[in-house]
N, C-alpha and C positions, 0 to 999 in steps of 0.2 A: 781926466776929462769929465766935465760936468755933463751928466746924461741929458740935460735939456739944451745943451749948445747945438750939437749936430748929431743926428742919428745916421750912421753909415748905412748905405744901401748896397746890396750885393749884386744887383743886376746892372750891367753896364759899368760905368765908372764907379770907383769906390770912394769918391770924394777925397782923394789923396790921403787916405788913412791906411796904415798898415794893420795887419791882423792883430798885433799886440796892443794896439791902441784901445780897442773895445771888444775884446774877444767874446765875452759872454753875449753881448748885444748882437754881434755878427752871427754867432751860432743860433741865437734865438730867431734872427731874421731868416737864416737858412731853413730852420724847421718850419717857421710860419709860411714861407714861400712854398715849401714842399706840401704842406697841408692844404694850401689854397689849390694846388694842382690836383692832389689825390682826393681831396674832399674831406671834410671833417668827420664824416661817418665811415671812412675807410677802416676796415678791421685790421689791426696790427697786433701781433702777439709779442713782439720784441722790437726794441728800437735802440740804436746807438748812434751818437753823433760825435764825430772826431774833427778837431780843428786841423787846418793845414799844418804840414810839417816839412822837413827837408826832402822827404821822398815824394810826398803828394802835395802839390801846391794849392789844391782846392780842398774845402771841407768835404768829408765823406759822411753821408747819412745811410746807415744800414737798417733795413727793415726785414722782419719775417712776417709772413702772413700764414693763415691756417689752411687755406684751400687753394686749389689750382685756379678756381674761379676768381678769387681775390687777387692772385698773382697776375692773371690775364687782365683784370680790370685796372690794376695799377700800371701795367705795361701800356695799355691803351691810353690811359689818361696822360701819362708822361710823354708818350709818343705824340699825342694830339697837341700837347703844350710846347712841342718843339725840342724836347730833350733828344739827343742822339743816343741810341741804345745799341747794346751788344747783347745778343741772346746767348744762353748757354747751349751751344750747338753740339756739344759732345754727347748728349743724350737724346733719346727719341722723343721725350716730352720735355717741355719747358719747365725747369725747376728753379731757375734763377735768371736774373738779368741785371745789367748795369746800364744806367742812363746818366747822361751828363749834359750840363750847359757850361757856359764860360764861368760860372760861379759855384757850381756844386756837382758832386758825383753822388748818385743815389744807387745803392745796391739793394736788390730785393730777392729774397728766397722764400720758397714755400716750405713749411715745416713738415707736412705729412708726406 
């Protein structure tokens, strides 16, 4: 695929392209979309981005943040942007959460 022909978009329709057609561009779009939600100044200590596979039909973006405050800020921004989230309810304090849209799953943990 010529990168100047069509750039796939991950929100809503995927312009009839499958993930294998332009995987690196798709993943870059996932990361860019998440950065727009969390803000460019969000403090992240570790990041991993995985393409969809047979078990998980959506790309998964995993982040770790350094402080509880960073975790709560990320949760608030994703929640405000319309991501549906599931909190880590097994513990008395929030140490991780998962948030998702129809195009990406974001998992966030606090390091400390």
